[in-house]
C-alpha positions as CSV (number, residue, x, y, z in Angstrom):
1,M,4.3,18.1,7.9
2,E,6.9,16.4,5.7
3,E,6.9,17.2,2.0
4,I,8.0,14.5,-0.4
5,T,8.2,15.0,-4.2
6,F,7.4,12.6,-7.0
7,N,11.0,12.7,-8.0
8,E,12.1,11.5,-4.5
9,I,9.5,8.7,-4.5
10,S,10.4,7.7,-8.0
11,G,14.1,7.6,-7.2
12,R,13.6,5.4,-4.1
13,L,11.3,3.1,-6.1
14,H,13.9,2.6,-8.8
15,A,16.6,1.9,-6.2
16,C,14.4,-0.5,-4.1
17,A,15.4,-4.1,-4.4
18,L,12.1,-6.0,-4.4
19,P,11.8,-9.8,-4.8
20,P,10.0,-11.1,-7.9
21,V,6.2,-10.9,-7.6
22,D,3.3,-12.1,-9.8
23,S,1.1,-9.1,-9.2
24,V,0.5,-6.0,-7.1
25,V,-2.5,-5.4,-4.9
26,G,-3.1,-1.8,-3.6
27,I,-5.2,-0.9,-0.6
28,L,-7.6,2.0,-1.4
29,S,-7.4,4.8,-1.2
30,G,-3.9,5.5,0.1
31,G,-2.3,2.7,-1.8
32,L,-3.8,3.7,-5.2
33,V,-0.9,5.7,-6.5
34,P,2.0,3.8,-5.0
35,A,0.6,0.4,-6.1
36,T,0.0,1.8,-9.6
37,L,3.6,3.0,-9.8
38,L,5.0,-0.3,-8.6
39,A,2.9,-2.4,-10.9
40,H,4.0,-0.3,-13.8
41,Q,7.7,-0.5,-12.7
42,L,7.5,-4.3,-12.1
43,K,5.4,-4.9,-15.2
44,V,2.9,-7.1,-13.4
45,P,-0.9,-7.0,-13.1
46,L,-2.6,-4.7,-10.7
47,A,-5.7,-5.1,-8.5
48,F,-7.2,-3.2,-5.5
49,L,-8.9,-3.9,-2.2
50,N,-11.2,-1.2,-0.9
51,I,-10.4,-1.2,2.8
52,N,-10.9,1.7,5.1
53,Y,-10.0,2.3,8.7
54,R,-9.3,6.0,9.2
55,D,-11.1,9.2,8.4
56,A,-9.5,12.3,6.7
57,D,-8.2,13.5,10.0
58,N,-6.4,10.1,10.5
59,N,-8.8,9.0,13.3
60,P,-10.1,5.5,13.3
61,R,-13.7,5.4,12.0
62,Y,-14.4,1.7,12.6
63,E,-13.4,-0.7,15.4
64,R,-11.2,-2.5,12.9
65,P,-10.5,-1.9,9.2
66,A,-13.5,-2.6,7.1
67,L,-13.8,-4.1,3.6
68,L,-16.0,-1.5,1.8
69,A,-16.7,-3.4,-1.4
70,K,-16.6,-7.0,-2.6
71,P,-13.2,-7.6,-4.1
72,C,-13.0,-8.4,-7.8
73,H,-10.2,-9.3,-10.1
74,L,-7.9,-10.4,-7.3
75,P,-5.1,-12.8,-8.0
76,T,-5.9,-16.4,-7.2
77,G,-2.4,-17.4,-6.2
78,G,1.3,-16.7,-6.5
79,T,3.3,-14.0,-4.8
80,L,1.7,-10.6,-4.3
81,L,3.1,-7.2,-3.3
82,L,0.5,-5.7,-1.0
83,V,0.8,-1.9,-1.1
84,D,-0.5,0.9,1.1
85,D,0.8,4.4,1.6
86,V,1.2,4.2,5.4
87,S,0.9,1.4,8.0
88,V,1.0,2.4,11.7
89,S,-0.8,-0.4,13.5
90,G,-0.7,-3.0,10.7
91,Q,-4.4,-3.6,11.1
92,T,-5.3,-2.6,7.5
93,L,-2.5,-4.8,6.0
94,Q,-3.8,-7.7,8.2
95,T,-7.4,-7.2,7.0
96,A,-6.1,-7.3,3.4
97,K,-4.0,-10.4,4.1
98,E,-7.1,-12.2,5.3
99,Q,-8.7,-11.5,1.9
100,L,-5.6,-12.9,0.1
101,S,-4.8,-15.9,2.4
102,H,-4.4,-18.1,-0.7
103,C,-1.3,-16.1,-1.8
104,R,2.2,-15.5,-0.6
105,I,2.2,-11.9,0.5
106,I,5.0,-9.3,0.7
107,T,4.0,-6.0,2.2
108,F,5.2,-2.6,1.0
109,V,4.4,0.9,2.4
110,L,5.8,4.3,1.8
111,K,6.1,4.9,5.6
112,G,5.5,2.9,8.7
113,K,5.8,-0.9,9.2
114,A,6.0,-3.5,6.5
115,D,8.3,-6.0,4.9
116,H,9.5,-3.1,2.6
117,V,9.3,0.6,3.7
118,L,10.3,3.2,1.2
119,F,10.9,6.1,3.7
120,P,11.8,4.3,7.0
121,E,13.4,7.4,8.4
122,I,10.2,9.5,8.3
123,E,8.1,9.5,11.5
124,D,6.0,12.6,10.9
125,C,2.9,13.0,8.8
126,V,3.5,13.3,5.1
127,N,2.0,15.5,2.4
128,W,2.1,13.0,-0.5
129,P,2.3,14.8,-3.9
130,W,-1.0,13.3,-5.1
131,K,-3.1,14.3,-2.1
132,V,-5.5,17.1,-2.7
133,V,-5.7,19.4,0.4
């Protein structure tokens, strides 16, 4: 399992050339920390969507990603940076996009497939520094 430090993540975030956005929306729970870091760095509002697809062992627990709570305080327009930690199939990002169809969406993940990927060279599982084992 790959180990990545906060310093490595922070360095890449500061070096990342992101387009201007009006707000950041993180997908819970994996996107909580990266979305918070990005909203702080970009100095824009932050909101969350509680969507879940996989269990703690990374196995799908639903047929498709499920919205677990009614969204609140979501942006009503503009350009959003949609953030998750990992995107393999893209299904969770797609479910989130459906909730935000009234906005222009730019996707961002730490690893996997998105418009912006912080660690595109990593293919293995990652032990993120904020995960409690």
